[in-house]
N, C-alpha and C positions, 0 to 999 in steps of 0.2 A: 286350376290353381292360380294361374297368372292373373285372371280376372279377380279372383278373391283377394289376392295380395294387393291389387290396385285399389279395390274398395276399402281394404284395411288402411292403406296409406292415406286415402282421402279422408277417412274417418279420423285418423290421428291428426291430420293437418287441421281439420275443422275443430276438433276438441282443443288442440293447442292454441289455435288462434282465438277461440272464445275465452279460454282461461287467461291468456296473456292480456287480451282486451279488457276483461273484467278487472284484472289487477290494476291496469292503468286508469280505468274509470274510477276505481276505488281510491286511487291516489290523486284524483281530480286532474288527470291528464287525458289527452285524446287517445281513443282506442287504436288509432293508426300506429302509434309508437309500440303498442303491444303486439300488433301484427308483425312489425319489423323484428321484434325480439323473438316471436314465434318462428319466423323464417331463419333467424340466426341459430336458434336451438335445434331446429329440424334439419338444417342444411349440412353441407360437407364439413363445416367447422364445428358442428355440434354432434348430434346423434346420428347424422348421415341417414336419416329415414326418407328423405326426398332425393331421388336420383334422376327422375325423368324431368329434365329441365325444359324439354321442348313443349310439353303440355303446359307447364307453368308459364313459359314465355308467351305462348299463344293466349292464354287467359289473361296474362298481365297486359298484353296489347289491347285486348277487349276492355280491360279495366281502365286503361288510359283514355279510350274513346268515351266510356261512360263517365269518367271523371270530368272531362271537358263538357260533356252533355249536361251534367248536373251543375257545373260551375256556371254555364250559360243560363241555366234555368233559375239559379239563385240570384242572378243579377237583376235588380229592380232599376230599370233605366229611368223611370219617372222620378224616383227618389234620388237617383244619381244626378239629375239635372240641377238640383239645388246646390251641389258642391262640385260640379263638374270642372270648373275652372281650376280650383285648388288641386283636385285629384289628378287631372290630366297634366297640369304643369309639374306636379310632384313626380308623377310616374315618368314623364319624359326626361325630367332632370335626373332622376335616379338612373335611368338607362344610359343616358348620354355621359354623365359623370362617371358611372361605374365602368363603362367600356373605355372611356378615356384614361381613367386611373390604371386599369389593368393593361391598357396598351403601353403606357409609360413604364409600368412595372415589368411588362413583358420585354421591353427594350433592354432593360438592365440584365435580364436573364436569358436573352436571345430566344424568346418564345416566338413561334410562328404567329402571323397575324390572326389566323383562324382561332388559335387558342385564346388570344386576348379577347376576341369578340364573344366566344363561347363563355369564358369565365365572367365577362362583364354582364352577359345576359343572365347567367345563373345568380350572380351577386345582386342584381337589381330586383329579382322576384322574391316574394315572400310566400309563406304558407297560408292560403286562405282558410283551409280547414282548421288549422291550429289556431289562427288568430280569432276567427269567429267563435270557436269553442271557448277561448279564454275570455272574450268580451261577454259572452253569455254567462259564464260562471261569475264574473265580477260585476255583472249588472250594468255594464257600460255600453251595451250594444245600441241603445236608443239615445244616448246623450251625445254631446259634441265630439268627444274623443272617439266614440264608436262610429259615428257617422263619417268622420274624417278618415278613420282607418279603413272602413269598409269601402269608401269611395276610392281611396288609393289602391286598394286591393282589386276593385273592379277595373280600374284603369290598367293595372298591371296584367290582369287576366285578358283584357282586350288586346294587349300587345303580344300575348303568347303565340297566337296563330301566325302573325308575320314573322316572329322570331324563329319558329319552327321551319318556316319556308326558307329563311336565310341560312340556317344551320344545315338544312338538307341539301343546299346548293353550294356550300362553301368549298367543297372538295374540288370543284371544277375551276380551272384557271384560264380556260379559253375565253375570248371575247364574247363568243356566242352564248356560252354558259352564263357569263356574268349578266349579259343583256336579258337572257331568259329569267334569271333570278330577279332582276329589277322589275320585269314585267309581271312576274308571279307575285311579288310582294305588293306591287301597285294594285294588281287585280284583287288580291285578298283584302287589302285596306279599303279599296273602293267598294267592294261588296259589303264589307262590315259597316262602313259609314252609311251606305244606302239603307241597309236593314235597320240600323239604329234610328235613322231619320224617319223611316216608315213606321216603326213601332212607337215612337215617341210623339208623333204628330196626329195620331188618331186614337180612337177608343180601342179597347182590347179586341184582338182578332179572334176568329174561331178557327179551330184546326179542321182540316178536311176530314170528312166522313165521321165527324164527332157524334152525329145523331145516331148513326148505325152502331158505332163502337160502344157508346155509353149505355146502350140497352143490354149489352151482353158482358157479364163479369169475366168470362174467360178470355174475351178479346182485348180487354183493357191493358193487361200487362204486355201482351204480344204487340199491340199497336204502339205502345210507348217505346218498346224495344225496337220495333221496325222503323219508327220515325227517326230515331237516332241513327241507326245504321244505314237507312236510306239516304239521308243527307251526307253521311260519311262516304258512301259509295259514289254519289254524284260529284262530290269534291274530288275524289280520287280520279274519276273519269276525265274531268276537265283539267287535271294536272296539279290540283292543290292537295294539301295534306288531308287525309281522312279525319284527323283530329280537328282540323279547322271546320270541316263540314258538320261534325258532331257539336262543336261549339255554337255554330250558327243555328242548328236545330234547337239547342237549349235556349238560346236567346228568344227564338220564336215561341217556344212552349212557355217560357217564363213570363212572357208578356201577352199571353192568350187568356181567354176566359176559362179554359180547361186546365190551367196550370196545376191547381191543387189535386185534381183527379189524376193527371198524369204522374205527378210527383209521388202520390201515394202508391200507385200501381208499379211504377218503375223503381221505387225505393229499395225493395228487397233484392232485386236483381243487381242494382248498383252497389248495395252493401256487400254482396258476395264477391263481385268482380273487384271492388276496391280492396277487399281483404286479400284477394289473390295478388293484386298489384303490389301492395306493401309487403306481403309475404315474400314475393319474388325479390324485393329489394333486400330483405334480410338474408335471402339465399345468396345474393351477390356479394355480401360483405366477406372479405378475405381477412380473417383474424391474424394470420401470420404477417400479411402485408401491413395491417394496422399496427401491429406490435413493432415491426421494423421501422415504421415511420410515425411513431406515436408523438414525438416532440414536434415534428413538422405539422402534423394534424392539429395539435393543440395550439401552435403558433398561428396557423391559418384560421382556426376557429376564433381565437381572440381578435385577429385582424378583421374577420367578417363582422363580429358583434360590434366592435368599436367603430369601424368604418361606416357600417350601415346606420348605426344610431346617430353618429355625429353628422353624417350626410343628411339624414332626414330631419334632424333638428335644425340644421343650417337652412335647408330648403323651406321648411315650414315657418321658421322665424322671418325669412325674407318675405313671406307672404302675409305677415302680420299676426301670426299666432303667438300667444304668450309662451313663456318657458315651460310651464307645467303641461299645457296641452301638447306642445311640440314634443316634449320629452316622453310623455305618455304614449302618444301615437307612434313615436319612433321605437319604443320598447316593444309595442305590440307587433310591429311589422319588422323587427330587427333580426329575424332568423331567415335561413334559406328555405325555399319552398319545395313542394313535391314536384313541381315542374322541372327542377334541376335534374331529377332522375330521368324524366322524359327527354330533356335536351341532351343529356349525356348519352342516352341510348341512341338517339337519332344521329349524334355526332360519331358514335362508334360504328354504327351501320353504314355511315357515309365515308368512313375512313378519314375523318377529320382528326380524331384522336386515337390512341392505342389503348390496349387493355389496362395498362398501368395508370394512365390518366383517368380512365373511366372508374377504376377502383378508388382513386383518390377523391373524385367528385362524389361518388356514392357514400364513401365513409365520412367525408366532411359534411355532407347534407344530413346524414343520420346523427352525427355529433351535434350539429346545430339544432336539430329538432328535439333531441333528448335533453340538451342543456337549456332550451328555451324557457322552461319553468322558472329558472333563476331570474330571467328578465321580467317575467310576468309577476313574480313576487315583488320585484322592485317597483313595478307599475302600481301594485296595490298600496305600497307604502307612501307613494307621493300623491295619493288622492286625498290627502288630508287638507282641510281648509287652510291651515297655516302655510302649506306649500305654495298656495297661489300667490303669496306676497314675496316669494323668493325670486330674485332676478338673475340667477346664474345657474349653470349646470352643477358647478361645484357646491353651491349652497344646497341644491336639491339632493345631491348625493350625501352631503353631511347630515341633512335633515332625515333622509331615509334610513341611513345606517348609523344614527347617533348612538343607539344602545350597543350595537356591535363594536363601534369605535371605542366606547368607554370600556367595555369588557376586554377588548383587545389591549388597550393601554394598561389596564390593571393586570391582565395576564402576563403581558410582556415585562412589566416591572417585577412581578413575582418571580418569573422565570429568570430574569437577570440577577435578582438577589440570591436565588438558590444557586445559580451557576457561579456567582462570585464566591459564595461560601464554600462550595465544593472545590473550586480552584484554590482558594486560600488554604483549606485543610490539606489538599494534596501537596501544595508547596511546602507547608510545614512538615508533613511526613517525609517528603523527599529530602529536605534539609537535615532532618534528624538522621535519616538513613545514611546520608553522606558523612556526617560527623562521626557516626558510630563506625562506619567502615574505615574512616581515616584513623580512628583511635585503635581499632583492631590491627590495622596495618603497622602502626608504630610499635605495638606491644608484641607483635609476632616475631619469633626467633628465626624465621625462615628468611633467607635473603636470596635475592636473585643472583644466579651465577652468570658470569660473562661467557660467551662462547669461546672455544679454543682450549689449549692445554693450560693447566693451572700449576704454578710453581708451589710445590708442597712445602718447600723450605721457607717460603716467605710467610711472615706473620699475617694473620687474618686482618682485613681492613677494619679500621676503626669506624665507629658510627659517624665520626666527624668527617671522615673522608667522603661520605655520601652527601655531605652538604655541598650546596652549589657555590658557597662563598670561597674565594681564593684561599689557599693554605697560608698559614702564618710563616714568616721567615724564622729559621732556627738560629740560635745564638752560636757564635763562633767558639770552638773549644779553647781553653786557656793554653798559652804557649808553653812548651817544655823548656827547661833550662838548658843552656848551651853546653855541649860536651867539652869545649876548650877550658883549660884551667885559667883562672883569672890571675894575672900577674900580681894584682894587688891583694890577693887573698891573704889571710893572716898566716902566720908562721905555723900555727897549729895544723893547718891543712897541709902545708908542705911536709910536715913530719908524719903525715898519714893519719892525723886525728880526724875524728868524725864530729868536728865541732859544728854547731848550728850557725847559720848566717845571722849576722847582726842586723838589728833593726835600723832602718834609715833614720 
């Protein structure tokens, strides 16, 4: 029963990945985003249908090796020679300035040096799979923008292997470990340069045993698989990263006479392992962590998009590209790449970062990949002929979003007018209610009583006494006539008569 449940789980994973991938393709987005959503749905934050993470992690590591294998296979070094100066200068400038900017930012927040280097590496790399897919959909893969973007992506991918070596050795602080890291990086770069020079200065090479393998259809997929993992094993034996060996194997196959044959036979295996790799990324996303840090993630996502786009525009403009070309290329490569997942995993296994930072890098990379269609839509808008005559980024943005800007202005004016009318009506109603309440209070016979004993013999206070104006002074009462007899009184009074007093 246990085996049956495992088979059921594999079937559910496969069906969910296919459905989510089809949805993304229908929306003209890369299928890898659908695989990430499938992992999110099936993982512990969703339906909790995938619990065996060990098997998934093992297949995901195989997927990383196959990813580098196919990245190397897709690199056309001969076409790269036409724009290698711009591509290499751009890639090196991106890496150096990104690490420098994150190092300065890390000093403000007291980050360790290793974090700044890791974050700078992740920031400098873009998604080759997503960018190439977008260039194919927009028909720009063969024009100047496509060639520049692909050239920069190739240069970035060439730098991945030395970066992985650096990250894997950053946890060691001893002088011997640092010297070993320098030697390992130098060895990897030296081997990479030698292979590139060998492949670009002669005709296409032939793979070993190709005459025997090409005659048997069953051996072709196995030979392609074995060639990849054979180089990965050799690299691991001599102390380099297995992913670096797979990348070198891809470079050799991609510039050989049997490239198309190997690509067709290894493609289905690579598609399955890549699906598992991005599915594992979806399983790693911690939704409660994302919700608790949602505003931080949004802020970091905006920083990544703005910083990468501005940096690439600045670098390409310094090399003589016009505003439209520089801005278009920068938008295509303005997202984080799938190698950020790989670097974060290597850093976690090397104890360079903790689980929380690993979750942050994974969530930020997923956010960047999911929101990248917005940047691609902007790239489509600025491909108009009129955009070629604009000499500033602000002018390009106003040109691209002119309709939205007009709609926003009209909508904001309408909303302001409606809000003003509502506020005015509420103010009038409140004033009426106040006047009505004051009038009722004046006409009410109820009076507030003061606290304490009340003198019942005292007359009730007049309404005027409630007035705040000072009371008026009372008139003095008239003086009473004196009780002494007046000596000058008339004789009639002396006789006791009740005569009236005379008028003066």
